[in-house]
MARLUM-804111 format. One record per residue (C-alpha): residue number from 1; x, y, z; residue in three letters. Coordinates in steps of 0.02 Angstrom, whole numbers, plus 50000, padded with zeros to 5 digits. Layout:
N
{NUM, {X, Y, Z}, "ALA"},
...
END
This chain:
358
{1, {47299, 46997, 45881}, "MET"},
{2, {47302, 47186, 45841}, "ARG"},
{3, {47205, 47231, 45980}, "GLU"},
{4, {47332, 47144, 46084}, "GLN"},
{5, {47457, 47226, 46006}, "GLU"},
{6, {47396, 47394, 46023}, "GLU"},
{7, {47349, 47371, 46200}, "ARG"},
{8, {47543, 47309, 46240}, "LYS"},
{9, {47580, 47466, 46139}, "ARG"},
{10, {47476, 47567, 46254}, "LEU"},
{11, {47536, 47487, 46399}, "ASN"},
{12, {47734, 47527, 46354}, "ILE"},
{13, {47686, 47693, 46329}, "ASP"},
{14, {47611, 47719, 46484}, "ARG"},
{15, {47761, 47623, 46568}, "LEU"},
{16, {47879, 47731, 46467}, "ASN"},
{17, {47769, 47872, 46537}, "GLN"},
{18, {47771, 47825, 46718}, "ILE"},
{19, {47973, 47793, 46701}, "ILE"},
{20, {47974, 47967, 46626}, "ASN"},
{21, {47900, 48027, 46771}, "MET"},
{22, {47998, 47931, 46896}, "ALA"},
{23, {48158, 47996, 46812}, "GLU"},
{24, {48096, 48170, 46818}, "ASP"},
{25, {48039, 48140, 47008}, "GLU"},
{26, {48222, 48076, 47034}, "MET"},
{27, {48308, 48213, 46955}, "VAL"},
{28, {48198, 48339, 47052}, "LYS"},
{29, {48260, 48239, 47211}, "LEU"},
{30, {48432, 48214, 47166}, "ARG"},
{31, {48432, 48400, 47146}, "LYS"},
{32, {48323, 48450, 47318}, "ARG"},
{33, {48469, 48309, 47399}, "TYR"},
{34, {48592, 48414, 47328}, "GLU"},
{35, {48535, 48570, 47384}, "ALA"},
{36, {48499, 48485, 47558}, "ALA"},
{37, {48685, 48428, 47552}, "VAL"},
{38, {48746, 48607, 47503}, "GLN"},
{39, {48644, 48672, 47642}, "GLU"},
{40, {48697, 48545, 47781}, "ARG"},
{41, {48880, 48594, 47716}, "ASN"},
{42, {48848, 48768, 47729}, "ASP"},
{43, {48762, 48766, 47904}, "ARG"},
{44, {48919, 48651, 47969}, "GLY"},
{45, {49048, 48780, 47902}, "ILE"},
{46, {48923, 48912, 48000}, "HIS"},
{47, {48927, 48798, 48143}, "LEU"},
{48, {49109, 48782, 48141}, "ILE"},
{49, {49131, 48972, 48115}, "GLU"},
{50, {49010, 48998, 48286}, "ARG"},
{51, {49113, 48869, 48368}, "ASN"},
{52, {49263, 48968, 48339}, "GLU"},
{53, {49187, 49125, 48394}, "GLU"},
{54, {49121, 49039, 48551}, "VAL"},
{55, {49300, 48977, 48584}, "CYS"},
{56, {49351, 49160, 48562}, "ILE"},
{57, {49214, 49243, 48673}, "PHE"},
{58, {49268, 49122, 48808}, "TYR"},
{59, {49442, 49155, 48782}, "GLU"},
{60, {49409, 49346, 48802}, "LYS"},
{61, {49305, 49301, 48957}, "VAL"},
{62, {49436, 49196, 49027}, "ASN"},
{63, {49561, 49331, 48998}, "ILE"},
{64, {49440, 49462, 49063}, "HIS"},
{65, {49417, 49356, 49243}, "ASP"},
{66, {49617, 49350, 49250}, "GLN"},
{67, {49608, 49542, 49219}, "LEU"},
{68, {49488, 49551, 49359}, "LEU"},
{69, {49580, 49438, 49487}, "ARG"},
{70, {49753, 49528, 49444}, "GLU"},
{71, {49652, 49702, 49472}, "GLY"},
{72, {49574, 49637, 49635}, "ALA"},
{73, {49757, 49575, 49693}, "VAL"},
{74, {49815, 49765, 49648}, "SER"},
{75, {49666, 49841, 49752}, "MET"},
{76, {49713, 49730, 49899}, "GLN"},
{77, {49900, 49787, 49875}, "GLU"},
{78, {49841, 49956, 49862}, "GLN"},
{79, {49740, 49941, 50021}, "ASP"},
{80, {49889, 49870, 50116}, "GLU"},
{81, {49986, 50023, 50063}, "ASN"},
{82, {49860, 50143, 50106}, "ILE"},
{83, {49841, 50061, 50270}, "ARG"},
{84, {50028, 50076, 50304}, "VAL"},
{85, {50030, 50258, 50249}, "LEU"},
{86, {49887, 50288, 50362}, "ASN"},
{87, {49984, 50218, 50499}, "LEU"},
{88, {50146, 50316, 50469}, "GLU"},
{89, {50027, 50461, 50455}, "LEU"},
{90, {49965, 50436, 50628}, "ARG"},
{91, {50141, 50410, 50693}, "GLU"},
{92, {50200, 50576, 50618}, "LEU"},
{93, {50052, 50667, 50680}, "GLN"},
{94, {50093, 50617, 50854}, "ARG"},
{95, {50268, 50643, 50835}, "GLN"},
{96, {50221, 50830, 50805}, "ILE"},
{97, {50105, 50829, 50936}, "ASP"},
{98, {50247, 50791, 51057}, "LEU"},
{99, {50368, 50919, 50978}, "LEU"},
{100, {50234, 51071, 50987}, "ARG"},
{101, {50210, 51013, 51176}, "LYS"},
{102, {50401, 51008, 51201}, "GLN"},
{103, {50423, 51199, 51113}, "VAL"},
{104, {50381, 51330, 51221}, "PRO"},
{105, {50241, 51439, 51180}, "GLU"},
{106, {50296, 51573, 51032}, "LYS"},
{107, {50172, 51701, 51080}, "GLY"},
{108, {50272, 51736, 51234}, "ASN"},
{109, {50451, 51714, 51143}, "ILE"},
{110, {50413, 51848, 51031}, "GLU"},
{111, {50347, 51970, 51154}, "ASN"},
{112, {50495, 51945, 51262}, "SER"},
{113, {50596, 51964, 51115}, "LEU"},
{114, {50520, 52121, 51080}, "VAL"},
{115, {50538, 52185, 51243}, "GLU"},
{116, {50718, 52143, 51246}, "SER"},
{117, {50758, 52231, 51084}, "GLN"},
{118, {50676, 52388, 51143}, "ILE"},
{119, {50778, 52381, 51299}, "GLU"},
{120, {50940, 52342, 51191}, "LEU"},
{121, {50902, 52499, 51108}, "THR"},
{122, {50873, 52604, 51253}, "SER"},
{123, {51024, 52523, 51340}, "THR"},
{124, {51113, 52584, 51182}, "GLN"},
{125, {51063, 52767, 51187}, "GLU"},
{126, {51112, 52769, 51374}, "ARG"},
{127, {51287, 52692, 51322}, "LEU"},
{128, {51311, 52803, 51173}, "TYR"},
{129, {51270, 52973, 51297}, "GLU"},
{130, {51370, 52909, 51423}, "LEU"},
{131, {51516, 52883, 51308}, "GLU"},
{132, {51488, 53059, 51254}, "LYS"},
{133, {51500, 53125, 51427}, "LYS"},
{134, {51650, 53027, 51471}, "LEU"},
{135, {51740, 53094, 51306}, "GLU"},
{136, {51703, 53261, 51321}, "SER"},
{137, {51834, 53364, 51387}, "PRO"},
{138, {51728, 53510, 51481}, "GLU"},
{139, {51653, 53369, 51589}, "ASN"},
{140, {51767, 53397, 51759}, "LYS"},
{141, {51697, 53246, 51850}, "GLY"},
{142, {51753, 53134, 51725}, "ARG"},
{143, {51915, 53096, 51818}, "VAL"},
{144, {51915, 53020, 51997}, "ARG"},
{145, {52077, 53012, 52096}, "LEU"},
{146, {52113, 52858, 52196}, "LEU"},
{147, {52155, 52873, 52391}, "LYS"},
{148, {52283, 52778, 52474}, "GLY"},
{149, {52464, 52760, 52460}, "GLN"},
{150, {52589, 52662, 52355}, "ASP"},
{151, {52678, 52501, 52424}, "GLN"},
{152, {52857, 52465, 52416}, "ASN"},
{153, {52935, 52333, 52305}, "PRO"},
{154, {52956, 52192, 52431}, "ASP"},
{155, {52771, 52199, 52465}, "LYS"},
{156, {52724, 52199, 52272}, "LEU"},
{157, {52839, 52047, 52247}, "GLU"},
{158, {52759, 51966, 52387}, "GLU"},
{159, {52576, 52018, 52322}, "ASP"},
{160, {52649, 51956, 52152}, "CYS"},
{161, {52685, 51782, 52210}, "GLU"},
{162, {52536, 51755, 52299}, "LYS"},
{163, {52436, 51802, 52152}, "LEU"},
{164, {52527, 51690, 52039}, "GLU"},
{165, {52505, 51535, 52186}, "GLU"},
{166, {52318, 51564, 52174}, "ARG"},
{167, {52346, 51599, 51978}, "LEU"},
{168, {52410, 51428, 51983}, "ALA"},
{169, {52269, 51356, 52087}, "GLU"},
{170, {52133, 51408, 51972}, "GLN"},
{171, {52221, 51345, 51817}, "GLU"},
{172, {52237, 51180, 51912}, "GLN"},
{173, {52052, 51203, 51948}, "LYS"},
{174, {52021, 51254, 51783}, "LEU"},
{175, {52100, 51081, 51696}, "LEU"},
{176, {52003, 50970, 51814}, "GLU"},
{177, {51835, 51058, 51753}, "LYS"},
{178, {51908, 51059, 51586}, "GLU"},
{179, {51918, 50857, 51612}, "LEU"},
{180, {51768, 50836, 51689}, "ILE"},
{181, {51662, 50926, 51550}, "LEU"},
{182, {51753, 50820, 51412}, "GLU"},
{183, {51696, 50659, 51513}, "GLU"},
{184, {51508, 50734, 51522}, "GLU"},
{185, {51517, 50788, 51337}, "SER"},
{186, {51572, 50600, 51306}, "ARG"},
{187, {51444, 50547, 51409}, "LEU"},
{188, {51322, 50665, 51362}, "THR"},
{189, {51342, 50613, 51180}, "GLU"},
{190, {51329, 50434, 51212}, "ARG"},
{191, {51161, 50455, 51302}, "LEU"},
{192, {51105, 50581, 51144}, "SER"},
{193, {51138, 50406, 51045}, "LYS"},
{194, {51059, 50296, 51152}, "LYS"},
{195, {50896, 50432, 51140}, "VAL"},
{196, {50906, 50401, 50950}, "GLU"},
{197, {50912, 50237, 50961}, "LEU"},
{198, {50773, 50212, 51088}, "GLY"},
{199, {50675, 50338, 50976}, "GLN"},
{200, {50700, 50232, 50814}, "LYS"},
{201, {50652, 50079, 50933}, "ASP"},
{202, {50493, 50165, 51011}, "THR"},
{203, {50440, 50199, 50821}, "LEU"},
{204, {50463, 50001, 50785}, "HIS"},
{205, {50378, 49951, 50937}, "LEU"},
{206, {50237, 50080, 50907}, "ALA"},
{207, {50220, 50000, 50733}, "LYS"},
{208, {50225, 49826, 50805}, "GLN"},
{209, {50092, 49878, 50932}, "VAL"},
{210, {49969, 49943, 50804}, "ASN"},
{211, {50003, 49780, 50708}, "GLU"},
{212, {49964, 49677, 50846}, "TYR"},
{213, {49819, 49790, 50877}, "GLN"},
{214, {49753, 49762, 50704}, "ARG"},
{215, {49785, 49579, 50730}, "LYS"},
{216, {49682, 49570, 50883}, "LEU"},
{217, {49531, 49666, 50808}, "GLN"},
{218, {49544, 49553, 50668}, "ASP"},
{219, {49555, 49387, 50777}, "THR"},
{220, {49433, 49458, 50878}, "THR"},
{221, {49301, 49475, 50716}, "ARG"},
{222, {49344, 49310, 50668}, "LYS"},
{223, {49303, 49244, 50844}, "MET"},
{224, {49139, 49341, 50847}, "MET"},
{225, {49094, 49252, 50673}, "ALA"},
{226, {49141, 49087, 50742}, "LEU"},
{227, {49031, 49123, 50887}, "VAL"},
{228, {48884, 49168, 50787}, "SER"},
{229, {48900, 49017, 50668}, "GLU"},
{230, {48926, 48923, 50813}, "LEU"},
{231, {48753, 48979, 50892}, "CYS"},
{232, {48676, 48948, 50705}, "MET"},
{233, {48735, 48773, 50724}, "ASN"},
{234, {48673, 48751, 50893}, "GLN"},
{235, {48481, 48806, 50846}, "ALA"},
{236, {48501, 48702, 50688}, "GLN"},
{237, {48562, 48552, 50786}, "THR"},
{238, {48400, 48589, 50920}, "MET"},
{239, {48299, 48607, 50765}, "GLN"},
{240, {48360, 48438, 50690}, "LEU"},
{241, {48366, 48350, 50866}, "GLN"},
{242, {48155, 48419, 50877}, "GLN"},
{243, {48146, 48336, 50701}, "GLN"},
{244, {48204, 48186, 50735}, "ALA"},
{245, {48098, 48153, 50904}, "SER"},
{246, {47949, 48204, 50799}, "ASP"},
{247, {47984, 48084, 50678}, "SER"},
{248, {48015, 47943, 50805}, "ARG"},
{249, {47857, 47996, 50890}, "ALA"},
{250, {47768, 47988, 50712}, "ALA"},
{251, {47843, 47817, 50676}, "VAL"},
{252, {47786, 47730, 50858}, "GLU"},
{253, {47602, 47815, 50800}, "ASP"},
{254, {47630, 47723, 50634}, "GLY"},
{255, {47667, 47560, 50704}, "TYR"},
{256, {47527, 47587, 50837}, "ARG"},
{257, {47409, 47607, 50696}, "ARG"},
{258, {47471, 47474, 50578}, "LEU"},
{259, {47442, 47359, 50728}, "ASP"},
{260, {47267, 47427, 50745}, "MET"},
{261, {47228, 47387, 50569}, "GLY"},
{262, {47238, 47568, 50513}, "LEU"},
{263, {47346, 47659, 50401}, "PRO"},
{264, {47505, 47720, 50480}, "PRO"},
{265, {47455, 47899, 50449}, "THR"},
{266, {47312, 48002, 50393}, "ASP"},
{267, {47398, 48055, 50236}, "ASP"},
{268, {47457, 47870, 50196}, "ALA"},
{269, {47317, 47813, 50122}, "GLU"},
{270, {47287, 47955, 49998}, "ILE"},
{271, {47476, 47957, 49953}, "GLU"},
{272, {47456, 47755, 49913}, "TRP"},
{273, {47283, 47796, 49796}, "GLN"},
{274, {47406, 47919, 49722}, "ARG"},
{275, {47549, 47816, 49691}, "MET"},
{276, {47417, 47682, 49616}, "VAL"},
{277, {47328, 47798, 49509}, "ARG"},
{278, {47492, 47852, 49453}, "ASP"},
{279, {47535, 47677, 49399}, "ASP"},
{280, {47389, 47645, 49305}, "GLU"},
{281, {47410, 47808, 49209}, "MET"},
{282, {47594, 47765, 49167}, "LYS"},
{283, {47541, 47587, 49121}, "THR"},
{284, {47397, 47660, 49001}, "ALA"},
{285, {47508, 47781, 48953}, "ARG"},
{286, {47632, 47647, 48893}, "GLN"},
{287, {47496, 47554, 48813}, "LEU"},
{288, {47435, 47695, 48728}, "LYS"},
{289, {47628, 47740, 48666}, "LYS"},
{290, {47633, 47551, 48602}, "GLN"},
{291, {47467, 47545, 48527}, "GLN"},
{292, {47530, 47722, 48430}, "ALA"},
{293, {47686, 47644, 48389}, "GLU"},
{294, {47586, 47475, 48299}, "GLU"},
{295, {47470, 47610, 48212}, "ASP"},
{296, {47630, 47709, 48141}, "ALA"},
{297, {47700, 47547, 48082}, "GLU"},
{298, {47519, 47496, 48010}, "GLN"},
{299, {47506, 47670, 47930}, "TYR"},
{300, {47685, 47679, 47846}, "THR"},
{301, {47694, 47646, 47657}, "VAL"},
{302, {47849, 47606, 47573}, "PRO"},
{303, {47948, 47743, 47544}, "GLY"},
{304, {47952, 47813, 47731}, "GLY"},
{305, {47794, 47909, 47721}, "ILE"},
{306, {47665, 47895, 47853}, "THR"},
{307, {47468, 47916, 47817}, "THR"},
{308, {47335, 47884, 47922}, "THR"},
{309, {47221, 47870, 47758}, "ALA"},
{310, {47142, 47703, 47707}, "GLU"},
{311, {47260, 47600, 47576}, "PRO"},
{312, {47169, 47600, 47396}, "ARG"},
{313, {47198, 47480, 47284}, "PRO"},
{314, {47330, 47519, 47161}, "ASN"},
{315, {47323, 47367, 47034}, "ALA"},
{316, {47209, 47256, 46958}, "TYR"},
{317, {47187, 47078, 46898}, "ILE"},
{318, {47149, 47084, 46695}, "PRO"},
{319, {47013, 46967, 46660}, "ASP"},
{320, {47092, 46939, 46474}, "ASP"},
{321, {47084, 46744, 46476}, "LEU"},
{322, {47248, 46756, 46364}, "SER"},
{323, {47357, 46828, 46498}, "GLU"},
{324, {47417, 46767, 46673}, "LEU"},
{325, {47306, 46836, 46830}, "PRO"},
{326, {47450, 46941, 46884}, "VAL"},
{327, {47416, 47108, 46963}, "PRO"},
{328, {47429, 47243, 46853}, "ARG"},
{329, {47469, 47416, 46913}, "PRO"},
{330, {47326, 47558, 46875}, "TYR"},
{331, {47469, 47692, 46827}, "GLY"},
{332, {47402, 47868, 46809}, "ALA"},
{333, {47221, 47810, 46778}, "LEU"},
{334, {47167, 47734, 46937}, "ALA"},
{335, {46985, 47729, 46967}, "PRO"},
{336, {46911, 47848, 47096}, "PHE"},
{337, {46843, 47820, 47273}, "LYS"},
{338, {46749, 47929, 47375}, "PRO"},
{339, {46810, 47947, 47528}, "THR"},
{340, {46690, 47925, 47695}, "GLU"},
{341, {46550, 48052, 47725}, "PRO"},
{342, {46615, 48176, 47861}, "GLY"},
{343, {46528, 48243, 48023}, "ALA"},
{344, {46438, 48384, 47937}, "CYS"},
{345, {46340, 48251, 47832}, "MET"},
{346, {46223, 48258, 47997}, "ARG"},
{347, {46155, 48419, 47959}, "HIS"},
{348, {46090, 48363, 47775}, "ILE"},
{349, {45938, 48284, 47760}, "ARG"},
{350, {45928, 48124, 47657}, "LYS"},
{351, {45819, 48153, 47494}, "PRO"},
{352, {45650, 48104, 47471}, "VAL"},
{353, {45653, 47972, 47318}, "VAL"},
{354, {45494, 48023, 47209}, "LYS"},
{355, {45405, 47896, 47109}, "PRO"},
{356, {45420, 47891, 46931}, "ILE"},
{357, {45254, 47929, 46837}, "GLU"},
{358, {45264, 47892, 46661}, "ILE"},
END
């Protein structure tokens, strides 16, 4: 009776020790679990931060793309402005060339101006000398007496009347010419205005012509691109037609070979064997995978741990007749079970048993 109590006490101590070990293991597992949860939370926080950074980067990328698009639009506008300015520059150069053609040669004018100044100087000097000679009292030939005789008053009055009539006629003609001059001046001003308007219209028409020429060049380039694309499509169409005719010929040849009991093509049999081999390999892989899953289920121990070791007994049935034959766990003092001999045992000779001499 005392032995049974001692055994029970030992069993209780052993069970308490197992419980304490299990509790310690549970505490360790709880700490590991808490650490794993904390690490998961930290990783989740880091993941959220990284996602926010990624969102910020995406936003920056979108902003940069928008800036690039705006820059491209502004570049196109600047190119258009440059093109317009180049057109205006060419128009101004054209006008300058026209004006240069209309203006007389400068060198000839300067030469003629110098000659005229020289002549003017010499003429002024000659005039000064003649004035001196004329004003000099010592010059007796400066007075020239006119020959003839004076007319009577009646003749003079008659001559005066004729001169007055001629003067009136000349004044009438002068008035008519002034009226004609005014009319011509009005017509000239009207024509000059029309010329100015015509120059503006010419500039506008020149710009329109340049714009039409640019559009014509763009249209020509587009037509050339379309013609090139059409040629490529025609070549591709001819290639596809050739492929279709080859495919029809291959199909007809295949039907003819099938009627003769042969495979449709030389590679069809090889392709069929390859397909059959692939199906067999796929079936074998599925069976192997299923077998591996069954083995994994077989080698899975309680607690979710997978092992390939052979299961060992962790309990025994007591041989004491006073107790029920209920399996009892070994605990920490389980019996030793040797492992299977490895492959290296083939290099070891078996011992020779020598007889014992007495």
